[in-house]
N, C-alpha and C positions, 0 to 999 in steps of 0.2 A: 778294195781300199787303196791299193797302191796308186791307181790311176788318179784318184781324188787327191792324194798327197802330192803327186807330181804336179797336178794343176795348181795346187796351193803354192808350191815353192817356185814354179816357173812363172808365176804371175808377178814376181817381184825381182828387181835387179839387186843382186846380192854381192857383198864384198867377198874376197877370197876366203876369209875366216868363216863367213856365213855359209859359203859353199861347202865347207867341210862339215858343218853341222847339217846342212840340207842333204848331203850325201848319206849320212847316217839315218836321217829321217825317211828318205825315200827307200833306202835299201833294207831298213829294219823297223818299219813303221809299227808293226805289231808290238815289238818289244819297247820301242821308245815311248809309246803311249803310257807305259807304266814305270818309266824311269824318272828320277828326280833331276832337277837342273844340274846338280853336281855330277850325277852319274852320266848324263848325256855329255857334259863337258869333258869328262874323263874319256868317254868313248870316242869323241871327235878330236880329242887332244887340243882343246881350247880352254879359255877361262870361263868360269861360271857366269860372269857378267855378259860375256859374248853370247851365251845362250839366251839370256834375257833380251838383249838387243835384237837377236835374231827373231825371237817371237814377236817383238814389237814391230820389226820391219815387215812381218807378214800381216800386220794389222790387228794383233791381239794386245790386250792390256798387259800381258806378261806371260811367262812360261806356263803357269798353271792353266790359263785359258787355252793356250795352244794344246796342252796335254788333254784337257777335257774334250777339245774338238777331235783329237786323234782317237780318243776312246769312243766318241760317238760314231766315228767312221768305222772303228773296229767292230762295234756291235757286240762285244763280249764283255763279260762281267768279271774278269779276273786277269791276273798277270799270266802271261804264257808260261807253260811248263818248261823249267830249266833243268830237268832231271839229267843225271849223269855227270861225269867229271869234265874238266875243261876241254880235253881232247875230243871226247864224244860230242860235246856241245858244238865245237868248231865244225865237226863233220856234219852234224845235223843242220847247222846253219848253211853249209854248202848245199845240202839237199833242198833247203828252203829257197836258196838262190836259184837252183835249177827249176823248182816249181814256178817261181815268179817268171823266169825266162819262158817257160812253156806257156804260161798264161798270157804273156805279152805277144806270143806268136799266133793268137787267135785271129789277128788281122795281119795278113801276109803282104800287104801292099808295100810297106817300107822295105822289107827284105827282098822282095821280088824286084823292086825298082833298083835297089843297090846291086843285086846280082846282075841285072841287065847292063847297068852302067859299067861295071867292072869287066864283064865278059867282052864288052865291045871295045875296051881300051887296048891299043897296041902301041907300045908295050904296056904292061901293068905294073906300076911301082907299088910295093907293099912296104910301108914304113912302120918301124917299131924300134924305139931306142931304150936302152937300159933294161928295166924289168920286162918291157914289152918285146924285146928283141927275140927271145925264144919263141914267143907266140907268132911273131911275124915270119920267122923261119919255118915253123910248123905249118902255117897256112901256105907259105910259098912252096914248100916241098910238094904238097898235094895239088896245089893250084897248077903247078907246072905240068901235071899229067893231063889237064884238060884245056890249058891256055898256052898258046904258042910262045909267049915271051913274058915271063914274070921276073921282075927285078926286085929283090929284097934289099931294102935300104936300112941297115941296122947301125950305122955309125954316123955321129953328128959332125959338127965342124963345118968349115966352109965348103968341103967337098960334097956335103949333102945338097946344098943349093945347086952346085954344079951338076949333080946327077939328076936332079929334078929338071933343070933346064935341058939337059941332054935328052931326057925322056920326052919332054914336051916337044922338042924339035924333031923327035923321031915319030911323033904321032900320038903320044899319050893324050887321052881325053879325061881320064879319071885316075885317082889315087886312093888306095886304102891305107888307113892309118890306125894303129893300135895305140890308144892313150890310156895308160893305167897309172894309178897312184904309185909313187909321187910323180907328178907330170913334169917331164923335162922341159925346161924353157926352150931348148933347141927344137923340140918337137913342135911347139906352138909357133916358133919362128919358121919352121919348114912348112907348116900348113899355111901360114901367111904368104910364103913364097909361092906355094902351089896355087893359092887363090890369085895372086898377081899374074901368074902364068896362064890364067884362064882355065885351070883344071877343075873338074868336079871332085868333091871330097866326100868320101865315105869314112866314117869314124866308128870304130868299135871301142867303147869306153864303159866305165863302170856306173855312170849316173848321167841323167839328163842335165844336171848342173855342173858337169865336168867342164873345165875351161876349154877343152878341145871342142865341145859341142857348139860353141859360139862361132867356130870357124868351119863347120861342116855343112854340106848340103843335105846329107842324110846321117843321122846319129842313131846307132844301134847300141842298146845298153844291156849289160849283163853285170850283176853285182859281183864285187870282189870280196872274198872272205878276209876278215881282219882280226880274227880272234887268236891267231898264233903270232909268233915273233915275226914271221914273214907272211905276206898276203897269199891267199889261195886264189888261183885263177881258173878254177874249174868251169864256172859258167861262161866266162869270156872264150875259153877254148871250145866249148860246145857251140857257142854262137858263131865262132869262126867256121866250124864245120857246116853249120846250117847255111851260112852265107855261101860257102863253097858249093853246097847243093843247089842253091838258088842260081849261082853262076852256070852250073851245068844244065839246069832246067831252062835257062834262057835260050840255049841252042842245043837241044838234046841230040840232034843228028851229028853235029861236029864233036860233041862230047863223047858220044859212043865211038865215033871213028878214031879219035885220039886214044881212048882207053884200049880199044882193040889193037891199035898199032903198038902201044906200049907192051901189052901182053905178048904179042908176037916177038917183039924185041927181047923181052925178058926171057922167054923160052929159048930163043936162039942163043943167048949169051949165058943161059943156065944160071940166072941171077939168084934164084931162091932154092932153098933145100926142099920146101914143100910148096 
């Protein structure tokens, strides 16, 4: 169902408000098929008329027609089970996000292409601002074990453009960016700068209708949980590690050599207790 919903929303140019609705539609299609316009508006934090205009932008007479289409795609005859308290449901939703991520990896072409691009870039900038900064650092920590020069860029401002220029002049051919809600304007400006420098852009984001997707050569998506006060980033973190695996698989001999060198260094310096 999700692939059909993706095609539905990607076929239309959407406003920023409509993108927020589309994100919920793509990430939670099974549930949205049984929500009222008011419930979907609350979920996406938009007005109820915005939901109606969104449905019409997709070519439907109104939201009820869109909902019927989603139910047809769903192929089930009832509202999904919402058993459990709010905290339990938030965790179950995260499990569903991981299931959708796994289903999306049935075709490995995009992740393999992205891994090869990033593995070949010297140096490799990894960009993540605000909420995405910890994920960029997490990826960068492990990437440095198999890549000779990883540069984590976690601060915005004019220095960010400087660091991208410096990386490009040092031989960078591709950049990885993490773009998670809410999307910082500085991140989008940095991706535009990377594009102007002739760099290939790989983006890990939460939805194919993310504003960062418009600026990427390869967009890899993993849904973000939005049922708690702050977003859950479980699926994007898993996708980051899958991408790191693809980087290692792009040059397994060099990867193995660098990992063995690290283990020897760690043993010599007695880094770990076990």
